[in-house]
C-alpha positions in Angstrom: -1.9 46.7 92.3 0.8 47.7 89.8 1.8 44.1 89.5 -1.8 43.1 88.7 -2.1 45.7 86.0 1.2 44.6 84.5 0.1 41.0 84.4 -3.2 42.0 82.8 -1.4 44.0 80.0 0.9 41.1 79.4 -2.1 38.8 79.1 -3.7 41.1 76.4 -0.5 41.3 74.4 -0.1 37.6 74.5 -3.6 37.0 73.3 -3.2 39.5 70.4 0.0 37.8 69.3 -1.8 34.5 69.2 -4.5 35.8 67.0 -2.0 37.4 64.6 -0.1 34.2 64.4 -3.2 32.3 63.5 -4.0 34.6 60.5 -2.8 32.4 57.6 -5.1 33.2 54.6 -8.7 34.1 53.6 -10.2 31.1 55.4 -8.6 32.2 58.7 -9.5 35.9 58.7 -12.1 36.8 61.4 -15.3 38.5 60.7 -15.6 42.4 61.2 -16.5 43.4 64.7 -14.5 40.7 66.4 -11.9 43.3 67.3 -9.1 41.5 65.4 -6.7 43.2 63.0 -7.4 41.8 59.5 -4.3 41.3 57.3 -4.6 41.6 53.5 -4.7 38.3 51.7 -1.4 37.8 49.8 -1.8 37.5 46.0 -0.8 33.9 45.0 2.1 33.4 42.6 0.6 32.1 39.4 1.6 28.6 38.3 3.9 29.0 35.3 2.5 27.6 32.0 4.4 24.5 31.1 6.8 25.0 28.2 6.1 22.4 25.5 8.9 19.9 25.0 10.4 20.7 21.6 10.4 17.8 19.2 13.7 16.1 19.0 15.9 17.3 16.1 19.0 15.7 14.6 19.9 12.0 14.4 18.8 9.5 17.0 21.6 8.5 19.3 21.3 4.7 18.8 19.7 2.1 16.6 17.0 -0.3 17.9 17.9 -3.9 18.7 18.4 -6.1 15.7 19.7 -3.3 13.4 23.2 -1.9 13.1 24.4 1.7 13.1 25.5 2.7 9.6 26.1 6.4 10.3 24.1 9.5 9.6 22.4 10.4 6.3 20.3 13.5 5.8 20.5 14.3 9.5 19.0 10.9 10.4 20.5 7.9 11.9 20.8 5.0 9.4 19.8 1.8 11.0 20.7 -1.1 8.7 18.6 -4.3 8.6 20.6 -7.6 8.6 20.9 -9.4 5.3 19.2 -12.4 6.9 16.3 -11.8 9.3 15.6 -14.7 11.7 13.1 -15.1 14.5 11.1 -11.9 15.1 12.4 -8.4 14.3 10.3 -5.3 15.0 11.1 -1.8 13.6 9.7 0.8 16.0 9.1 4.4 15.0 11.9 6.5 16.5 12.5 10.2 15.8 15.6 10.9 14.0 16.3 7.6 12.3 15.3 5.5 9.3 15.9 1.8 8.5 17.9 0.7 5.4 18.1 -2.3 3.1 21.6 -2.7 1.7 21.5 -5.3 -1.1 19.2 -8.3 -0.8 17.5 -8.7 2.6 15.7 -12.0 3.3 13.0 -12.5 5.9 13.3 -16.2 6.9 14.7 -19.1 4.9 12.4 -20.8 2.4 10.4 -23.6 4.0 9.3 -25.1 0.6 5.9 -25.6 -0.9 5.0 -28.3 1.7 6.6 -26.4 4.6 9.4 -28.9 5.3 12.3 -27.9 3.1 15.7 -28.7 4.6 17.1 -25.7 6.5 13.8 -23.8 6.2 13.2 -21.3 8.9 10.2 -19.0 9.5 10.7 -15.4 10.5 8.5 -12.3 11.1 9.4 -8.7 10.2 7.0 -6.2 11.8 7.1 -2.5 11.0 5.4 0.2 13.1 3.3 3.1 11.7 5.3 6.0 10.3 8.5 4.1 9.7 10.6 4.7 6.6 12.5 1.8 5.1 15.1 2.9 2.5 16.8 1.0 -0.2 20.5 2.0 -0.1 21.2 1.2 -3.7 19.5 0.2 -7.0 20.2 -3.4 -6.3 18.6 -3.3 -2.8 15.3 -5.2 -2.3 13.3 -7.1 0.4 12.4 -10.8 0.0 9.8 -12.4 2.3 10.3 -16.1 1.8 7.7 -18.9 2.0 6.7 -19.6 5.5 7.6 -16.1 6.8 5.6 -12.9 7.2 5.9 -9.2 6.7 3.6 -7.3 9.0 3.8 -3.7 7.8 0.8 -2.1 9.4 0.6 1.7 9.2 -2.3 4.0 9.8 -4.2 6.6 7.7 -2.1 9.4 9.2 1.2 7.5 9.6 1.7 5.3 6.6 4.8 3.1 6.3 7.1 4.2 3.5 9.4 2.0 1.5 11.6 4.2 -0.7 15.0 5.0 -2.0 18.0 6.7 -0.6 17.8 9.3 -3.3 14.2 10.0 -2.2 15.4 10.5 1.4 18.2 12.8 0.3 15.8 14.9 -1.9 17.0 13.5 -5.2 13.7 12.3 -6.6 11.4 14.0 -9.0 8.1 13.1 -10.8 10.3 11.6 -13.6 12.3 9.4 -11.3 12.0 5.6 -11.0 14.2 2.5 -10.6 16.1 3.9 -7.7 16.0 0.7 -5.7 14.5 -2.8 -6.1 11.2 -3.2 -4.3 9.2 -5.6 -2.1 8.8 -9.3 -2.9 6.2 -11.3 -1.0 6.3 -15.1 -1.5 3.9 -17.8 -0.3 2.8 -21.4 -0.6 -0.5 -20.9 -2.5 -1.2 -22.6 -5.8 0.4 -21.5 -9.1 0.1 -22.8 -12.6 3.6 -22.5 -14.1 5.9 -25.0 -12.4 9.7 -25.1 -12.8 9.6 -28.9 -13.0 7.2 -31.5 -14.5 4.7 -31.7 -11.7 1.0 -30.8 -11.6 0.1 -27.2 -11.3 -1.2 -26.3 -7.9 0.6 -29.1 -6.2 2.9 -28.7 -3.2 5.9 -29.4 -5.4 4.8 -26.8 -8.1 7.2 -23.9 -7.5 8.8 -21.2 -9.5 11.7 -18.7 -9.2 10.5 -15.1 -8.9 11.8 -12.8 -11.6 14.2 -10.0 -10.9 16.3 -11.7 -8.1 19.9 -12.7 -8.0 19.5 -15.9 -5.9 16.8 -18.5 -5.3 13.5 -17.0 -4.3 10.9 -19.7 -4.7 7.1 -19.5 -4.5 4.1 -21.8 -4.9 2.5 -24.8 -3.1 -0.9 -26.2 -2.3 -1.9 -24.0 0.7 -4.6 -21.7 -0.7 -5.1 -19.9 2.6 -1.4 -19.4 3.3 -0.5 -16.3 5.3 2.4 -14.1 4.3 1.4 -11.2 6.7 -0.2 -7.8 6.2 0.5 -4.7 4.2 -1.8 -1.9 5.3 -1.4 1.8 4.8 1.9 1.4 2.9 3.7 3.4 0.2 6.2 1.8 -2.0 8.1 4.4 -4.1 10.7 4.6 -6.9 11.3 0.9 -7.4 11.9 -1.3 -10.4 15.6 -1.7 -10.9 16.5 -4.5 -13.3 19.2 -6.9 -12.0 19.3 -8.7 -15.4 17.8 -8.0 -18.9 14.1 -9.0 -19.1 14.1 -9.8 -15.4 12.8 -6.7 -13.6 11.7 -6.0 -10.0 8.3 -4.4 -9.5 7.0 -2.1 -6.9 5.3 -5.0 -5.1 5.7 -8.6 -6.4 3.6 -11.3 -5.0 4.3 -15.0 -5.8 2.0 -17.8 -4.6 0.7 -15.5 -1.8 -2.3 -17.1 -0.1 -5.8 -15.8 0.9 -4.7 -15.5 4.6 -2.6 -12.4 3.6 -4.0 -8.9 3.9 -3.1 -6.3 1.3 -5.1 -3.1 1.5 -4.5 0.7 1.4 -1.3 0.3 -0.6 0.2 2.9 -3.0 3.0 2.0 -5.5 4.5 5.2 -6.9 6.8 5.5 -9.9 7.9 1.9 -10.4 10.4 1.4 -13.2 8.5 -1.7 -14.2 5.0 -2.8 -13.1 3.2 -1.3 -10.1 2.0 -4.6 -8.8 2.7 -8.0 -10.5 1.0 -11.1 -9.1 2.3 -14.5 -9.9 -0.4 -17.0 -9.0 -1.7 -17.3 -5.5 -5.1 -16.6 -3.9 -4.7 -13.3 -2.0 -7.2 -10.4 -2.3 -6.6 -6.6 -2.4 -8.6 -3.5 -1.5 -8.0 0.2 -1.7 -5.0 0.2 -4.1 -3.4 3.2 -5.7 -0.9 2.8 -8.6 0.7 5.9 -9.8 3.4 6.4 -12.5 4.2 2.8 -13.3 6.7 2.7 -16.2 5.3 -0.6 -17.5 1.9 -2.2 -16.5 0.0 -0.8 -13.5 -1.4 -4.2 -12.6 0.0 -7.5 -14.1 -1.5 -10.8 -13.2 -0.1 -14.2 -14.3 0.5 -17.9 -13.4 -3.0 -18.9 -12.3 -3.8 -16.0 -9.9 -7.3 -16.3 -8.5 -8.4 -13.3 -6.4 -10.7 -10.4 -5.7 -9.7 -6.7 -6.0 -11.9 -3.7 -5.2 -11.3 0.0 -5.3 -8.3 0.5 -7.5 -7.0 3.8 -8.9 -4.4 3.6 -11.7 -2.8 6.8 -13.1 0.1 6.9 -15.6 2.6 9.8 -15.7 1.9 12.4 -18.5 4.2 12.0 -21.5 5.5 15.5 -20.8 7.0 14.1 -17.6 8.4 10.9 -19.0 8.1 10.3 -22.7 7.4 6.7 -23.5 6.5 5.9 -19.9 3.7 3.5 -19.1 2.2 0.5 -20.9 -1.1 -1.1 -20.1 -3.2 -0.5 -17.0 -3.9 -4.3 -16.8 -2.0 -7.1 -18.4 -3.4 -10.5 -17.7 -2.2 -13.9 -19.0 -3.1 -17.5 -18.4 -0.7 -19.1 -20.8 2.7 -20.6 -20.4 5.8 -18.7 -21.7 5.5 -21.1 -24.7 1.9 -20.2 -25.4 0.2 -23.2 -23.8 -3.3 -22.3 -22.8 -4.0 -25.5 -20.9 -2.0 -24.8 -17.8 -3.9 -25.1 -14.6 -5.0 -23.6 -12.3 -6.1 -21.0 -14.7 -6.2 -17.3 -13.8 -9.5 -15.9 -12.7 -9.2 -12.3 -11.5 -12.3 -10.4 -10.4 -12.0 -6.6 -10.3 -14.6 -4.1 -9.2 -14.7 -0.3 -8.8 -11.6 0.8 -10.7 -10.6 4.0 -12.4 -7.8 3.9 -15.0 -6.2 7.0 -16.5 -3.8 5.9 -19.3 -1.5 8.5 -21.0 0.7 6.2 -23.2 -0.4 6.4 -26.8 -0.3 3.3 -29.0 -1.1 0.9 -26.2 -4.5 -0.6 -25.2 -5.5 0.3 -21.7 -6.5 -3.3 -20.8 -4.8 -6.4 -22.3 -6.4 -9.9 -21.7 -4.5 -12.7 -23.4 -3.6 -16.3 -23.0 -7.2 -17.4 -22.6 -7.4 -15.7 -19.2 -10.6 -15.8 -17.2 -11.4 -12.3 -16.0 -14.1 -10.2 -14.5 -14.3 -6.4 -14.9 -17.2 -4.6 -13.3 -18.0 -1.0 -12.2 -15.0 0.6 -14.0 -14.0 3.8 -15.8 -11.2 3.5 -18.4 -9.7 6.6 -20.0 -7.0 6.3 -22.7 -5.5 7.9 -25.7 -5.7 5.0 -28.2 -7.8 1.9 -27.5 -9.5 0.7 -24.3 -9.5 -3.1 -24.6 -7.5 -5.7 -26.4 -8.5 -9.4 -26.1 -5.8 -11.4 -27.9 -6.9 -15.0 -28.0 -10.1 -16.6 -29.1 -9.9 -18.9 -26.1 -10.6 -16.0 -23.9 -14.1 -15.5 -25.3 -15.1 -19.1 -26.0 -17.6 -20.9 -23.8 -16.5 -23.1 -20.9 -13.8 -25.5 -22.1 -12.5 -27.9 -19.4 -9.1 -27.8 -21.0 -9.1 -24.0 -21.2 -11.7 -21.7 -19.7 -12.9 -22.4 -16.1 -15.3 -19.4 -16.0 -16.2 -19.0 -19.7 -16.1 -15.6 -21.5 -15.0 -12.5 -19.5 -17.5 -10.8 -17.4 -17.5 -7.1 -18.3 -20.4 -5.1 -16.9 -21.0 -1.5 -16.0 -17.6 -0.4 -17.4 -17.3 3.0 -19.1 -14.8 3.0 -21.9 -13.5 6.6 -22.8 -10.9 6.1 -25.5 -10.8 7.2 -29.2 -11.4 3.5 -30.1 -13.0 1.0 -27.8 -11.3 -2.1 -29.4 -7.7 -2.7 -30.3 -7.5 -2.2 -34.1 -6.3 -5.7 -35.0 -8.0 -8.1 -37.4 -10.0 -10.0 -34.8 -13.1 -8.8 -33.0 -12.7 -10.6 -29.7 -13.2 -7.3 -27.8 -16.8 -6.8 -28.9 -17.4 -10.6 -28.5 -16.2 -10.3 -24.9 -18.1 -7.2 -23.9 -21.3 -8.4 -25.5 -21.2 -11.9 -24.1 -24.3 -13.2 -22.5 -25.0 -11.6 -19.1 -22.8 -8.6 -19.6 -24.7 -5.3 -19.5 -24.6 -1.5 -18.9 -21.3 -1.0 -20.7 -20.6 2.2 -22.6 -18.1 1.8 -25.4 -18.1 5.5 -26.4 -18.2 7.2 -23.0 -17.2 10.8 -22.4 -15.4 11.1 -19.1 -16.1 13.9 -16.7 -13.6 12.9 -14.0 -12.7 15.7 -11.5 -9.2 15.9 -10.0 -8.3 13.3 -12.6 -9.9 10.3 -10.9 -13.1 11.4 -9.0 -16.4 10.7 -10.6 -18.1 13.6 -12.3 -21.5 14.2 -13.8 -21.4 11.5 -16.5 -19.9 8.8 -14.2 -22.5 9.3 -11.5 -25.4 8.6 -13.9 -24.1 5.1 -14.9 -25.9 2.0 -13.7 -23.6 -0.1 -11.3 -23.3 -3.8 -11.1 -23.9 -5.4 -7.7 -20.4 -6.8 -7.1 -21.5 -8.5 -3.9 -23.2 -11.1 -6.0 -19.7 -12.3 -7.2 -18.3 -13.0 -3.7 -18.7 -11.9 -0.1 -15.4 -10.0 -0.4 -17.0 -7.3 -2.5 -18.9 -4.4 -1.1 -22.0 -3.6 -3.1 -21.8 0.0 -4.3 -24.3 2.5 -5.8 -21.7 3.8 -8.3 -19.1 2.8 -10.8 -15.4 3.7 -10.6 -13.0 3.8 -7.7 -14.2 7.1 -6.1 -17.9 7.9 -5.8 -17.6 11.7 -5.6 -15.7 14.5 -3.8 -16.9 13.3 -0.4 -15.4 9.8 -0.9 -11.9 10.2 0.4 -10.7 6.6 1.2 -7.4 7.4 -0.5 -6.6 10.5 1.5 -4.0 10.8 4.2 -1.9 7.7 3.6 -1.0 8.4 0.0 1.6 10.8 -1.3 1.0 13.5 -3.9 2.8 14.4 -7.2 2.2 16.9 -9.9 0.1 14.4 -11.9 -1.7 12.6 -9.1 -2.9 14.8 -6.2 -4.8 13.0 -3.4 -5.0 15.9 -0.9 -2.7 14.0 1.5 -0.3 16.9 2.4 2.6 14.6 1.7 4.7 15.0 -1.4 6.1 11.8 -3.0 9.5 13.6 -3.6 10.2 14.0 0.1 10.3 11.6 3.1 8.7 12.8 6.4 11.0 12.8 9.4 
């Protein structure tokens, strides 16, 4: 009997132990009334909040393939480009480094106007968004030779920046320029001024680009030639002169074809021209030219192209006295004054805003019998707005001279003390009043806000439908480069200075890490 009771108790204890062992959490707790001891549910240990990985600081450990380690500058690794780029070279965005140009750097070897020059070799240089490419010295510059390509494709939030070592080290101000050479883009599209006695626009018509210390040839017969892409790019503090009267620009294009894309490009504080175009057929859109020490836009040697949405702003004379020249200089003649060179220039420009500060210069200079179209513009200057130098520019079509007849100037607002250059001729009024030109205002009062955004007076002007000129152009309901305060195509990828503020939160005098 006693043994039976003992066995019964042992059985009860065993059962209780089994129940307790099974209690592993809220899902396993029995309901009240089942005669089971309920254990409190343990409070779970909270998952720790992940600590954000801090951004890397200091110089990168190594340089990407195809570049060489040149030490550390301004707490960043200096990754030097080779003097001769062959094949394909890509420059990725890497924290803690920049890429440098030391002296002349060539992309490819010139393939000639016809593509078969002895020793010619095509190459491609590709640059990722947010990359900084730095000229190590004043005599440093980049040459993209005929048959090769530069694909510098940034974004609105991560522009690609070509600039100077001084800028990287914090040694640039709004008065600075000429701290390195610049970017030279060459192609095989037609040009008019040949280095030898051959027909203009032929495959053998070529020319040496100015400002270089060794052959850098351009020109050919391939109108649709492709030299790559420049999109969301800044080019800062360029224009060093390697020889007297042979200057480098911010961006120089020579014989660049229509297959090339150039849009959303800012050239800031060039010691010579902002952009100079020597012939070719390429187009441009969304261009910002700030602080050029010579012409903002210079077009020569039979250039035929379309340009839309262009802001040009010179530095105030209080920042650099004597800085700046014209906003546009266009010429279709030879250096000797021959107006019969072909192909003739025929530049067509729509939706532009020019703010000139240099006194004693006309804002727009058309000479050498150039064919030119100016529509939907605002021109502000301290002296005269327009200078047309040769009668050939305003004559009717002449097979030996004009291809397009008198300049087309429509819906342009001229806000200068004098509309026309005060010389003895009257070609300016003859041009602006030529048949078909309309809605110009020769005594306009500018009301631009922020220096370049349309104000009350600009918004009441009647625009010209630029889409009727070519499918490249977008028809707009306004004149000028910037419709109003809500039109912010220039914001984000540009840099700001004291005299040209685009709301981009990036100062031209510093280089983002």
